[in-house]
C-alpha positions as CSV (number, residue, x, y, z in Angstrom):
1,M,0.0,0.0,0.0
2,P,1.4,3.4,-0.9
3,A,2.1,6.1,1.6
4,L,-0.8,8.3,2.6
5,E,0.9,11.3,1.0
6,L,1.1,9.5,-2.4
7,M,-2.2,7.7,-2.3
8,D,-4.2,10.3,-4.2
9,L,-1.7,10.5,-7.2
10,V,-4.0,8.9,-9.8
11,Q,-3.7,11.1,-12.9
12,A,-1.0,10.7,-15.5
13,A,1.2,13.6,-16.5
14,Q,4.2,14.0,-18.8
15,L,7.3,15.8,-17.5
16,W,10.0,17.4,-19.6
17,E,12.7,18.1,-17.0
18,A,14.6,21.4,-17.2
19,I,18.2,20.8,-18.1
20,G,19.7,24.2,-18.6
21,A,19.2,27.7,-20.1
22,D,19.7,29.1,-23.6
23,S,22.3,31.8,-23.2
24,G,21.0,33.8,-26.1
25,Y,17.4,34.3,-24.9
26,G,17.4,33.2,-21.3
27,V,14.8,30.5,-22.0
28,R,15.1,27.3,-20.0
29,I,15.9,24.2,-22.2
30,V,14.0,21.0,-21.4
31,A,14.8,17.3,-22.1
32,A,13.7,16.0,-25.6
33,S,11.7,13.1,-24.3
34,P,9.1,13.2,-21.4
35,C,8.9,10.9,-18.5
36,E,5.4,9.9,-17.2
37,L,4.5,10.6,-13.6
38,R,1.4,9.8,-11.5
39,V,0.2,13.2,-10.1
40,R,-2.8,15.0,-8.7
41,W,-3.6,18.0,-11.0
42,I,-5.7,20.8,-9.5
43,D,-6.6,23.6,-11.9
44,T,-6.7,26.8,-9.9
45,H,-5.7,30.4,-10.4
46,S,-3.9,32.2,-7.7
47,E,-0.9,34.5,-7.0
48,L,2.3,33.4,-5.3
49,L,4.6,35.9,-3.5
50,Q,8.2,35.1,-4.2
51,P,11.0,35.7,-1.6
52,T,12.1,38.7,-3.7
53,R,8.6,40.2,-3.0
54,S,7.5,39.8,-6.6
55,V,4.1,38.3,-7.4
56,V,3.8,35.4,-9.8
57,D,0.5,34.1,-11.1
58,H,0.0,30.3,-11.3
59,D,-2.8,28.4,-13.0
60,A,-2.4,24.9,-11.6
61,T,-1.2,23.1,-8.5
62,V,0.3,19.7,-9.2
63,V,1.1,17.2,-6.5
64,L,4.1,15.1,-7.5
65,P,5.9,12.0,-6.2
66,R,9.3,13.5,-6.6
67,D,11.1,16.8,-6.8
68,V,11.3,18.7,-10.1
69,R,13.3,21.7,-11.2
70,I,11.8,25.1,-11.7
71,G,11.4,25.7,-15.4
72,S,10.3,22.1,-16.2
73,I,7.3,21.6,-18.4
74,L,4.2,19.5,-17.3
75,W,1.3,18.3,-19.4
76,L,-1.7,16.4,-18.1
77,G,-2.4,13.2,-20.0
78,E,-1.0,9.8,-21.0
79,R,1.9,9.5,-23.4
80,W,-0.2,8.0,-26.2
81,Q,-2.4,11.1,-26.1
82,L,0.5,13.4,-27.1
83,P,0.2,14.7,-30.6
84,A,2.7,13.1,-33.1
85,S,3.6,16.5,-34.5
86,G,2.6,20.1,-34.2
87,P,1.7,22.2,-31.2
88,I,0.8,20.7,-27.8
89,N,-2.0,22.5,-26.0
90,G,-2.1,22.6,-22.2
91,L,1.6,22.9,-21.4
92,M,2.4,24.2,-18.0
93,E,5.7,25.6,-16.7
94,V,6.8,25.0,-13.1
95,V,7.4,28.3,-11.3
96,A,7.7,27.1,-7.7
97,V,7.9,23.8,-5.7
98,D,6.8,23.3,-2.1
99,K,8.2,20.4,-0.1
100,Q,6.1,19.1,2.7
101,N,7.4,16.4,5.1
102,D,5.2,14.2,7.2
103,L,5.4,14.5,11.0
104,K,8.2,12.0,11.4
105,G,10.1,13.1,8.3
106,R,9.8,9.7,6.5
107,T,8.0,10.8,3.3
108,T,7.9,14.0,1.4
109,R,5.0,15.5,-0.7
110,Y,6.0,17.8,-3.5
111,C,3.5,20.5,-4.7
112,A,4.5,22.4,-7.9
113,K,2.9,25.7,-8.8
114,C,2.5,26.0,-12.6
115,K,1.7,28.7,-15.0
116,K,0.5,28.4,-18.6
117,F,3.2,27.9,-21.2
118,G,3.1,28.3,-25.0
119,S,2.4,25.3,-27.3
120,T,6.0,24.7,-28.4
121,L,8.6,23.0,-26.2
122,P,12.0,24.7,-25.7
123,L,14.1,21.7,-26.7
124,S,17.9,21.5,-26.8
């Protein structure tokens, strides 16, 4: 039986992990192939206050089984549902990740705050 913190991760999502930044434009570069994760995807619109006192809008909260880098791209759906070519609608960019430990520090729950992204992946 999975841990209580991971029990509600029943939706499939594709993750393109951030691997660096393009020095010319400052855009984060993501991995060419996605990995599939089990997540809990909550569509919501809210504002997030950064430590630098700037406000960032986010459009979804995604509960993840592991830590992801800021700048990674998430998409809700199975891998077979990805379009073979052309734009991908519904891409979200990770803007913040919250880490929540259980009381005894045995398991960690990761919550990513995501904002809408364009329909083209910034591949290397």
